[in-house]
Every structure is written in structure tokens, then in C-alpha cells.
LUMROSE-835506 format. One record per residue (C-alpha): x, y, z; residue in one letter. Coordinates in steps of 0.2 Angstrom, whole numbers, padded with zeros to 4 digits, always signed. Each point is the difference from the previous one (the first is absolute). Example, Ala and Ser with C-alpha at 12.3 -4.5 7.8 and 13.67 -1.06 7.14 Angstrom:
<rotors>
+0062-0022+0039a/+0006+0017-0003s/
</rotors>
This chain:
<rotors>
-0194+0367+0070m/-0003-0015-0011r/-0002+0011-0015k/+0016+0010+0003s/+0009-0016+0004y/-0005-0008-0017r/+0005+0016-0009n/+0016+0000+0009h/+0003-0018-0007l/-0004+0006-0017d/+0014+0013+0002l/+0012-0013+0005l/-0003-0012-0014f/-0003+0010-0016p/-0003-0009-0017r/+0017-0005-0008v/+0002+0002-0019t/+0015-0009-0007v/+0009+0010-0013l/+0012-0008-0013p/+0018+0005+0002n/+0008+0003-0017p/+0016-0010-0004y/-0001-0010+0016l/+0000-0017-0009t/+0016+0005-0009e/+0008+0006+0016q/-0004-0016+0009l/+0006-0011-0015k/+0016+0009+0001e/+0002-0003+0018w/-0004-0018-0002l/+0013-0002-0014r/+0014+0008+0010q/-0003-0010+0016d/-0015-0012+0002w/+0000+0001+0019e/+0000+0019+0001t/-0013+0001-0014g/-0012-0012+0009i/+0002+0010+0016h/-0004+0016-0009n/-0015-0008-0010a/-0007-0006+0017y/+0002+0017+0008e/-0008+0009-0015i/-0015-0012+0000y/-0002+0001+0019t/+0000+0019+0002y/-0007+0006-0017t/-0011-0015-0006l/+0008+0001-0017q/-0005-0018-0004f/+0001+0000-0019i/+0017+0008-0002p/+0007-0012+0013v/-0007-0016-0008i/+0004+0006-0018q/+0018+0003+0005a/+0002-0017+0009l/-0007-0010-0014n/+0010+0009-0014q/+0017-0002+0009v/-0004-0018+0004l/-0004-0003-0018a/+0016+0007-0006e/+0011-0014+0009e/-0011-0016+0001p/+0015-0010+0006e/+0000+0010+0017q/-0019+0000+0002v/-0001-0015+0013v/+0015+0006+0010d/-0007+0018+0001r/-0017-0004+0005i/+0006-0013+0012a/+0009+0014+0009h/-0016+0010+0001l/-0008-0014+0010t/+0014+0001+0013d/-0009+0016+0007h/-0018-0002+0007p/-0004+0019-0005y/+0005-0003-0018k/-0013-0014-0003w/-0012+0013-0007e/+0012+0003-0014l/+0001-0018-0003v/-0019+0000-0001r/+0000+0014-0013f/+0013-0009-0011i/-0010-0016+0001s/-0015+0009-0007g/-0011-0008+0013s/-0011+0015+0000i/-0005-0002-0018y/+0004-0018-0003t/-0017-0004-0009n/+0005+0012-0014f/+0017-0008-0004i/+0002-0006-0018q/+0019-0003+0001f/+0010-0002+0016e/+0018+0007-0001p/+0014-0009+0010p/+0000+0013+0014a/-0018-0002+0003r/+0001-0019+0000a/+0015+0001+0012v/-0009+0012+0012a/-0016-0010-0001r/+0011-0016+0005g/+0008+0008+0015f/-0017+0008+0005l/-0008-0018-0001s/+0014-0007+0011l/-0003+0014+0012h/-0019-0004+0001k/+0004-0019-0001q/-0010-0002-0016w/+0013-0013-0006l/-0009-0006-0016y/+0000+0018-0006d/+0018+0002+0005a/+0005-0016-0011i/-0010+0007-0014e/+0008+0017+0001a/+0018-0006+0001f/-0003-0013-0013e/-0001+0014-0013a/+0017+0007+0005v/+0010-0016+0002r/+0012+0005-0013s/+0005+0016+0009l/+0014+0000+0013p/-0007-0007+0016y/-0016-0003-0008g/+0003-0019+0000e/+0005+0001+0018e/-0016+0009+0006m/-0011-0012-0010w/+0008-0015+0008r/-0001+0008+0018i/-0019+0003-0004s/-0002-0018-0005v/+0008-0007+0015i/-0009+0011+0012m/-0016-0004-0008s/+0002-0019+0001i/+0008+0001+0018y/-0013+0012+0007q/-0015-0011-0004k/+0009-0016+0006t/-0005-0003+0018i/-0001-0019+0003k/+0015-0010+0005l/-0002-0013-0014n/-0002+0014-0013d/+0016+0009+0007i/+0010-0016-0003t/-0005-0001-0018a/+0006+0018-0004l/+0013+0002-0013s/+0016+0009+0004l/+0001+0013-0014y/+0017+0006-0007s/+0004+0018+0002a/+0005+0010-0016p/+0018+0004-0003k/+0008+0013+0010t/+0001+0015+0002p/-0017+0000+0009w/-0011+0015+0004l/-0008-0008+0016r/+0015-0008+0010w/-0010+0000+0016d/-0015-0008-0008t/+0010-0014-0007w/+0008-0003+0017k/-0017-0002+0007a/-0005-0012-0014i/+0016-0010+0004d/-0006-0001+0018s/-0017-0006-0006l/+0009-0013-0011y/+0010-0007+0016e/-0016+0000+0009i/-0008-0011-0013i/+0014-0012+0001k/-0003-0001+0019d/-0018-0003-0002i/+0003-0014-0012k/+0011-0008+0014v/-0014+0003+0012i/-0012-0009-0011q/+0011-0014-0008n/+0014-0004+0012s/+0000-0017+0008s/+0010+0007+0015s/-0010+0009+0013r/+0016+0009+0006s/+0003+0006-0018a/-0018+0006-0001r/+0002+0009+0017a/+0016+0009-0006f/-0009+0005-0016a/-0015+0007+0010l/+0011+0010+0011s/+0010+0007-0015h/-0015+0004-0010a/-0009+0010+0014l/+0016+0009+0004g/+0002+0005-0018e/-0018+0006-0001l/+0002+0010+0015k/+0016+0008-0007n/-0009+0003-0016l/-0015+0009+0009r/+0012+0010+0010d/+0011+0005-0015r/-0015+0004-0011a/+0004+0019+0001h/+0016-0004-0011d/-0011-0006-0014v/-0005+0014-0012p/-0016+0008+0004q/-0011-0008-0014p/+0005-0018+0004e/+0001+0003+0019r/-0017-0004+0006e/-0001-0015-0012i/+0016-0008+0008v/-0007+0003+0017r/-0017-0008-0004k/+0009-0015-0007i/+0010-0002+0015a/-0015+0001+0012w/-0010-0012-0011n/+0014-0013+0000w/+0004+0002+0018s/-0018-0004+0004a/+0001-0016-0011a/+0015-0006+0009i/-0006+0003+0017l/-0015-0011-0004d/+0011-0015+0000v/+0013+0006+0012a/-0007-0010+0015s/+0002-0016-0011e/+0018+0003-0004v/+0008+0004+0017g/+0016+0008+0004n/+0017-0008+0000v/+0018+0007+0004s/+0016-0009+0000i/+0010+0003+0015t/+0010-0016+0002e/+0007-0014-0010r/-0012-0008-0011v/-0003-0018+0005r/+0004-0011-0015n/-0016-0010-0005p/+0008-0010-0014y/+0006-0017+0003v/+0015-0007-0009v/+0002-0019-0001g/-0012-0005+0014d/-0018-0004-0003p/-0012+0015+0000v/-0015-0002+0012e/-0015+0010+0006g/-0004+0017-0007n/+0017+0001-0009l/-0006-0015-0011f/-0008+0008-0016v/-0001-0002-0018g/-0004-0019-0001r/-0018+0001+0000e/-0001-0011-0016d/+0009-0014+0008i/-0011+0000+0016l/-0015+0001-0011k/+0005-0016-0008q/+0003-0008+0016l/-0017+0005+0007k/-0008-0008-0016e/+0008-0017+0003v/-0001+0000+0019w/-0016+0010+0004i/-0011+0000-0015l/+0002-0017-0007s/-0010-0015+0007h/+0016-0008+0008q/+0017+0006+0004l/+0012-0002-0015q/+0019-0002+0002s/+0011+0012-0009v/+0018+0003-0006v/+0006+0018+0002i/+0015+0002-0011y/+0011+0014-0005g/+0018+0007-0001h/+0010+0004+0015r/-0005+0015+0011r/-0017+0002-0009m/-0010+0000+0016g/-0006-0018+0001k/+0003-0001+0019t/-0009+0016+0003s/-0015-0006-0009i/-0001-0016+0010l/+0002+0009+0017l/-0013+0013-0005n/-0012-0012-0006a/-0006-0003+0018v/-0006+0018+0002e/-0008+0000-0018s/-0010-0016+0002l/-0007+0004+0017g/-0005-0013+0012s/-0008-0012-0012q/+0016-0008-0005v/+0015-0003+0011k/+0018+0001-0007v/+0014-0010+0008a/+0016+0008-0007y/+0016-0010-0001v/+0017+0007-0006n/+0009-0015-0005l/+0017+0009-0001l/+0000-0001+0019r/+0002-0019-0001l/+0019+0001-0002g/+0007-0017-0005n/-0013-0010+0010t/+0012-0013+0007p/-0016-0009+0007q/-0007-0002-0017g/-0018+0001-0005v/-0006+0000+0018g/+0008+0017+0003e/-0009+0007-0015v/-0017-0006+0007l/+0004+0007+0017i/+0002+0017-0008a/-0016-0001-0009i/-0010-0007+0015s/+0007+0014+0011d/-0007+0013-0012e/-0017-0009-0002i/-0001+0000+0019s/+0002+0019+0001e/-0015+0003-0011v/-0012-0014+0006v/+0004+0000+0018n/+0002-0019+0000i/+0017-0006+0008p/+0011-0009-0012p/+0006-0017+0002p/+0016-0004+0010a/+0016+0003-0009d/+0005-0018+0004e/-0015-0007-0008d/+0002+0010-0016l/+0019-0005-0001l/-0004-0019+0003n/-0016-0002-0010l/-0001+0016-0010p/-0013-0003-0014y/-0012-0009+0011r/+0001+0012+0014t/-0002+0015-0011f/-0015-0008-0009e/-0009-0003+0017r/+0003+0018+0005y/-0006+0007-0016l/-0016-0010+0002k/-0002+0007+0018q/+0002+0017-0007v/-0013-0003-0014e/-0013-0006+0012a/+0001+0015+0010n/+0000+0013-0014l/-0015+0011+0003s/+0004+0012-0014e/+0001-0004-0018r/+0017-0008+0001g/+0019+0001+0002l/+0013+0005-0012i/+0018-0007+0003i/+0011+0012-0009a/+0018-0007-0003l/+0011+0014-0005d/+0017-0002-0009e/-0006-0017-0006f/+0015-0003-0010e/+0009-0004+0017k/-0010-0017+0000i/+0007-0004-0018e/+0018+0004+0007k/-0003-0011+0015l/-0005-0014-0011i/+0014+0002-0012e/+0013+0000+0015n/-0008-0015+0008g/-0006+0009+0015k/-0018-0006-0002i/-0007-0015-0009d/-0006+0002-0018s/-0017-0006+0005d/-0004+0016+0009f/-0008+0007-0015m/-0011-0015-0002e/-0006+0001+0018v/-0003+0019-0002l/-0010-0003-0015r/-0011-0012+0010g/-0003+0014+0013m/-0004+0013-0014v/-0014-0012-0006q/-0006-0006+0017w/-0012+0013+0006s/-0010+0015-0009p/+0003+0010+0016k/+0019-0001-0001v/+0010+0007-0014a/+0018+0005-0003f/+0009+0015-0007a/+0017-0003-0007l/+0011+0015-0003a/+0016+0001-0009g/+0010+0004-0016l/-0005-0003-0018h/+0005-0018+0001t/-0016-0004+0009l/-0010+0006-0015d/+0011-0010-0011e/-0003-0016+0011m/-0019+0003-0001t/+0001+0000-0018g/+0009-0017-0001d/-0013-0014+0000y/+0014-0011+0008s/-0003+0009+0016h/-0018-0006+0005p/+0002+0008+0017f/-0004+0017-0008f/-0016-0006-0010a/-0012+0008+0012s/+0009+0017+0002f/-0005+0017-0008i/+0015+0010-0005n/+0001+0019+0005i/+0014+0010-0007k/+0008+0014+0010v/+0009+0012-0011s/+0003+0019-0002f/-0012+0012+0008m/-0010+0012-0011e/+0005+0018-0001s/-0015+0005+0011a/+0004-0012+0013a/+0018+0006+0000t/-0006+0018+0003r/-0011-0005+0014q/+0014-0009+0009i/+0012+0014-0001l/-0012+0015+0002a/-0011-0007+0014n/+0009-0013+0010p/-0011+0005+0014h/-0012+0014+0003e/+0012+0010+0011d/+0015+0000-0012f/+0005+0018-0001p/+0010+0000-0016l/-0006+0000-0018d/+0006-0003-0018y/-0001+0010-0015a/-0010-0009-0013p/+0016+0000-0011e/+0010-0008+0014a/-0013-0014+0001l/+0001-0003-0018s/+0019-0001+0000t/+0000-0013+0014i/-0012-0011-0010y/+0011+0002-0016v/+0016-0006+0010w/-0009-0014+0010t/-0014-0006-0011a/-0010-0002+0016g/+0012-0013+0007q/-0006+0001+0019p/+0017-0002+0008y/+0008+0013-0010l/-0015+0012+0002v/+0001-0002+0019q/+0019+0003-0001l/-0001+0016-0010v/-0013+0007+0012g/+0010-0005+0015f/+0016+0009-0007q/-0010+0015-0004l/-0007+0002+0018v/+0018-0003+0006r/+0006+0013-0012r/-0013+0013+0006y/+0004-0004+0019n/+0019+0003-0004d/-0003+0016-0009q/-0012+0008+0012v/+0005-0007+0017f/+0018-0004-0002e/+0006+0014-0012m/-0013+0012+0006g/-0005+0004-0018n/-0017+0007-0004s/-0010-0009-0013r/-0018-0003-0006d/-0007-0016+0006p/-0003-0006-0018v/+0011-0012-0008f/+0005+0005-0018t/+0008-0009-0015v/+0017+0007+0006e/-0002-0008+0017d/-0004-0017-0009v/+0015+0002-0011r/+0011+0004+0015a/-0005-0015+0009v/+0002-0012-0015i/+0017+0007-0005n/+0006-0002+0018d/+0015-0013-0002p/-0008-0009+0016d/-0017-0003-0008f/+0004-0015-0010f/+0009-0007+0015k/-0015+0002+0011r/-0010-0009-0014g/+0012-0014-0002r/-0013-0013+0007y/-0011+0003-0015y/+0014+0002-0013f/+0010-0014+0005d/-0016-0011+0002g/-0005+0004-0018v/+0017-0003-0007w/+0002-0016+0009g/-0016-0007-0006q/+0006+0004-0018a/+0014-0012+0003a/-0012-0014+0003r/-0011-0009-0013g/+0003+0004-0018a/+0018+0004-0004p/+0005+0017-0007g/-0012+0011+0010q/+0014+0010+0008q/+0008+0002-0017e/-0016+0007-0007v/-0002+0012+0014l/+0018+0007-0003r/-0004+0002-0018a/-0016+0010+0002i/+0005+0010+0015a/+0009+0014-0010p/-0015+0003-0011h/-0015+0008+0009r/-0011-0002-0015e/+0005-0018-0001g/+0007-0012-0014l/-0009-0010-0014d/+0003-0018+0000i/+0012+0000-0014t/+0012+0013+0008t/-0002-0010+0017l/+0005-0016-0009a/+0015+0009-0008e/+0006+0007+0017i/-0002-0015+0010t/+0005-0013-0013g/-0014-0011+0005m/-0010-0011-0012n/-0019+0004-0003e/-0006-0015+0011t/+0011+0004+0015n/-0003+0019-0001l/-0019-0003+0000q/+0001-0011+0015q/+0010+0013+0009a/-0012+0013-0004l/-0015-0010+0005n/+0007-0004+0017s/+0004+0019+0002l/-0018+0004-0005i/-0007-0012+0013r/+0010+0007+0013h/-0005+0018-0004d/+0017+0006-0005v/-0002+0004-0019v/-0015+0004-0011w/-0002+0003-0019e/-0006+0016-0006i/-0002+0004-0019d/+0012-0014-0004g/+0014+0005+0012k/+0004-0009+0016w/+0002+0012+0015r/+0004-0002+0018i/-0016+0004+0010i/+0008+0008+0015v/+0010+0015-0005e/+0009+0000+0017l/+0005-0018-0003f/+0006+0004-0017r/+0012+0013+0007h/+0006-0012+0013w/+0004-0013-0014v/+0010+0014-0008l/+0009+0004+0016s/+0006-0018+0004i/+0016-0008-0006n/-0003-0018+0000i/
</rotors>
């Protein structure tokens, strides 16, 4: 039985001898020239059922060589059908690659597609490099390069460093491949936000969007042409894994109700909302913590620069070693009771931080200096920590009270004695630039023991931190260009930075929850421009603008005239042109400029005088005074 069964198999599978079919190559060439798709179908049928390999491959190569400008397009269509990959392999010459001396364009193209199919991306790049001059050759070379780089990039930090390569000019051969690449570009942008954004909510939004895009990319991979399909799918899986590794750190945020506005306009900023003044707090720590004894300081700067916020937040920054008694002198009013009323206000604030009852009001009113001195000695004797800082904010109020005869002029001498009295008690005086000017005048011996600390504009990085991350749960974010634009317009002026941020959040809430519009939770340059161009913006910022303008009316004459002259010129004016416009002589003009420089209103760049804050320049242009 076995023998007969074996003989039976021999009968079923006789030896096959391939006999050449004369003129078959010419017939195939004719079909291919008339209709490429029909010719390919016939060639494949003949090869499959007659095993006429040589005539088929000869016909294909010869017709492809006749029209090289169609080579990439024609071979690309072959790759659309899985059963025609055998023909692509024949054209690529892979069965006798070792014997190739010269590679025709058709062979290079076929080898490129075959390499993509097998995910041999370096070979694909090399193959398509040879045909970049042909139609669609450049496109396939770029796709191979992008796929090669993106496929081997699997770590989040490396993904953020990827370049976004430009596509060649249309028309494209691989529309769906470029759509997939465009999705990868958007995912790269999201990953950069995940890695770099200061806003936790922005990172969460970017995480959610990136994972959604990657899932869509995997689900729609069947739309991508076959040679690139598995590469795209592999990239999507690799990047998904990289993002999921950090997903638990980022969290998930959605906005379902009006965003609570974290920005503070006008009032002091305290707690977690106070950021961006680490340099000033570091200086205070050096003179109050790291030095061998407490040092009195003058904290000065223009209006709305954040001096009050710094004093209020110094308590948290310094810890328990130093106590800070903060006194806002603006609350004194006209002080009808004289210096005793001033000392009552100071004593009350000291009592709050040292837990020692203040003297009776009647004692301070009847015998103000002696009563306060006794109280201060009592406080000093009970200080277990390093010491006490008495912070007098808006100190120019004292000057006005003296000028108006509300308190005696000897108040400054008495205060000077208190400053020098104990190494455990120091003063912090905060106010306008006049304080700095007074400390530089040796006729004011009161200030001889003070260290001056200037509070000026914030750096760009601090401005970005305040806006993008006012607190860890802030659900909105800023495009980098929007942050740059805000800094250009505000120069880092704290009050204006907070005002712009406040108005942006208000605009978002109005658009989404009042008007019912759908929008991204990311502020753009267009949002910033819309807020700044709102006619009410300058009205809301009048406390800053009026303050700066009013300050320019005091001191050296001609400051307002200088500002009016500079305002129409964003790039500024040289000193000669400025003198011509204002009609001021050189001495008066320089005095006015020096005063404006001290008050952080103008600066000189490349020989031209400019207004520092762009928003203030526009405000000056808008007024008619």
C-alpha cells in the first residue's frame, strides 16, 4: 500500500519543465504601454500560472525605462496590492543584487519601496536618494528620512527634540502618509507642552490630546499606504508608551465652570500667588538672616512695582527666625492726634507678631516717644528669635505729614535713634524713588545705616512664571508667542502683567461661559491683542498710568514734555531731536531725562531715548493733556 501510495503521489506531481513562450515579452510590453494597470494584471496572471518569470521581468523593466518620469508613481501603485509585491521584488533585482553594476531608476525605486515594506529604513533612504530628481522621488526620500528618525526615537526627551520637517511642494503621491506625519507633528508639540509647560493643567490637556491623537493614528493606520503602514503604527505605539510613563505625574484636567481669576490687580499679592521676586527675597535673607546682625533697608521703586507684596511675603520667606511687623502708613489718614497716632499704629502691628500688648493709646498720645521707647525695649528683651523687622510701607507719607505740620520734624531724628539702638531690631522703609534720592544725600544722616534695594521690572522668565503658573491648579495656558508679546508690551511691570492676565481670564470666561463659544484653553497673541486694544483696558490701568504721569510732573521740570515728544516714536529719539521738539536747553533736558531714568520711565538704547513700557507709551499717545 505504501509503495502504491508513493507511486500515486508521483503521478499527481510530475516534473515540470518551463518552456519559453516566443514573443511573450513583446506582447506584455504592448499591454503595459496601452494600459499600465491592465498590463500589470496580465503580467501577474502569466507569471502565476505559467511561471514565465524572465519575459515578465524583462517587459516590466523595459517599459519602466521608457518613461522614467512615471517610475515612482507606477511602482507605488504596485505596492497597493499585497499579491503584487512579488513583481516589486523582481523589479528591485533583489534576487541577484550582488551582481548589480549599475542600478536603473526603476530598480532603485522598487528597492526603496521594498525596503520601506520590510522596515529597512536606511536602505530605503539610500534607494530613494538616487531618484530624488524624478517626480515624487524627493517626496519618498523625505518620507523615508522622517520615518527612520521617528521610528528610532522612543524616549520623551528625545521626541521633544525632533525636527518638524517640511513636506515637498504638492501634488503629493502619499497624501495619507503626510496626514499621518502631520498628526505626529501635532503630537510632538503636545509632548513639548507636557515636558516644558509651567501649567499643570496645560500639561494635562496636552497629555489627553496626544494620547487621543496616537490612538486615532493607530486606528487609522490602514489608511496609510502599505509600505509605510506598519512603520506609522510602530511609531504610534512607541510614543504612546513613552507618554504613558509620565501620565500619572501629569494628571487630568477639564474645565466645566468659570475659571477663578488668579491674577491680582492693584492689591498686594500674597501666598502661592506671589512669584517672580526671588532675587529681592534673597537680598533680604542676606541682610536679615545671613549677616551677623539685622540690617535696616530701604526698598524703593516706582509705583505698582510690588514693594508692598515683597514686604508682606517676606514673613513666609524668612521663616521663624525673624519676625516682621508690617505697617501701611497710608492708613494713618491726616493723623489729627499727631505723632502719637503714628506710634499707636506701629505698636499695634508689633504687638500682633510678638504677642506683647501695646501701650495704652492715652500713654502714646500724651508721651509718645518715651512710651514707645519703653515698649520697644520690652519687646527686644523678649525676642527669642534672631530679631524684629519693623516694615514701614509708603514711607513718603511721613514726609508729607511733616511737610503739612501734622507731626514734628524731629520724628526722623527719633526714628534714627531707634534704628541704631539694638542689633535685634531693624527697619525696612518702602516707598518711591525719593527714598533712594534721600539716602544718597549726606544731609540726611538718618539714612546712613540703610542698605538700598531697588524694586524694578521683572525679568522675562519671572513674567512667564507669574502668567503661566499662578497656582498649580490653573487650568489655562499661554502660547509661548503670547507670553513674549505680553513681556514686550509690559516690560515686566508687575501691575500691568497682572492686569493683562486678569483681563485674559475674564475674556476666556466670557467667551466660553457667557457666549457659549468653544475655544482652546490656550491664550494666543490674538487674545493678548484683543485685551490690550479693548478701549476699557487703559481705564482699568489708570492707577498705574496716572501715577507715573503724576510723578513726572514733580521734580525736574519738563519731564512730561519729554514723554510727549518720545511717545510717537517707538524706536525713540536722539538727544538732538528731542531738544528740538521740546525746545529745552541741554541742562534742563538732561535733568528731566535723569529723573525719568531714576523713576524707570525711560532708558537710552543705541543713542536713542525710549519709553520703557510700551503700554505706557500708547497711553501717553492717547491722552490729550
